[in-house]
C-alpha positions as CSV (number, residue, x, y, z in Angstrom):
1,M,0.0,0.1,0.0
2,E,1.1,3.6,-0.6
3,E,0.4,6.7,1.5
4,M,1.2,10.3,0.6
5,F,1.9,12.8,3.4
6,L,2.1,16.6,3.2
7,I,4.3,18.0,5.9
8,P,4.4,21.8,6.4
9,I,8.0,21.9,7.5
10,M,8.3,25.6,7.0
11,D,5.7,25.9,9.8
12,F,7.4,23.9,12.5
13,D,11.0,24.1,11.3
14,P,11.7,27.8,10.5
15,S,15.4,27.2,10.4
16,W,14.8,25.1,7.1
17,M,17.0,26.9,4.7
18,M,15.4,25.8,1.5
19,K,12.1,27.4,2.2
20,G,10.1,27.6,-1.1
21,Y,12.9,25.8,-3.0
22,E,11.7,22.9,-5.0
23,S,14.0,20.0,-5.0
24,S,13.6,16.2,-4.7
25,L,17.2,15.8,-3.5
26,Y,16.8,18.2,-0.5
27,A,13.4,16.6,0.2
28,L,15.0,13.1,0.4
29,E,17.7,14.3,2.6
30,Y,15.2,15.9,4.9
31,C,13.1,12.7,5.0
32,E,16.1,10.5,5.9
33,Y,18.2,12.7,8.2
34,T,15.6,14.8,10.0
35,L,12.5,12.7,9.9
36,D,14.4,9.4,10.2
37,I,12.4,7.7,7.6
38,P,14.2,4.6,6.4
39,P,15.1,5.1,2.7
40,E,13.7,1.7,1.6
41,Y,10.1,3.0,2.4
42,I,10.5,6.2,0.4
43,L,8.9,6.0,-3.0
44,D,9.0,9.7,-3.8
45,S,9.6,13.0,-2.0
46,F,9.3,16.7,-3.1
47,L,9.8,20.0,-1.5
48,G,7.3,22.6,-2.8
49,E,5.6,25.7,-1.7
50,E,3.0,23.8,0.4
51,G,5.7,21.8,2.2
52,L,7.3,18.4,2.0
53,E,5.3,15.8,0.1
54,V,6.4,12.2,0.9
55,T,5.0,9.0,-0.7
56,L,5.7,5.9,1.2
57,S,5.4,2.2,0.7
58,V,3.6,1.1,3.8
59,D,3.5,-2.2,5.4
60,E,2.0,-3.7,8.6
61,E,5.3,-3.7,10.5
62,M,6.2,-0.1,10.0
63,I,2.9,1.4,11.2
64,R,4.1,0.8,14.8
65,E,7.5,2.4,14.3
66,D,8.2,5.7,16.1
67,W,9.3,7.5,13.0
68,Y,6.0,6.6,11.2
69,L,3.8,7.7,14.2
70,N,5.8,10.9,14.2
71,L,5.2,11.4,10.5
72,K,1.4,10.9,10.9
73,R,1.4,13.5,13.6
74,L,3.3,16.1,11.6
75,A,1.3,15.6,8.4
76,C,-1.5,18.1,7.3
77,Y,-3.2,15.2,5.4
78,E,-2.5,11.9,4.1
79,R,-4.0,10.2,1.0
80,A,-3.8,6.4,0.2
81,S,-3.1,5.7,-3.5
């Protein structure tokens, strides 16, 4: 199953230097190093004006992980694909 999250990183992380800068490379780094999302679950990531968009491959095991619960808490919305 896939899930898409929109995280308004500019709202809760004002030190984020790339505000408004669209880049999948910076988005991926933010996912891995700041949000602690294991790279094997990241299908796509994009940093745009609305925030960080992350699409994950979701399985039963990961939904109990701390990083996943934190991601759900930070997200504005999520959409199952």
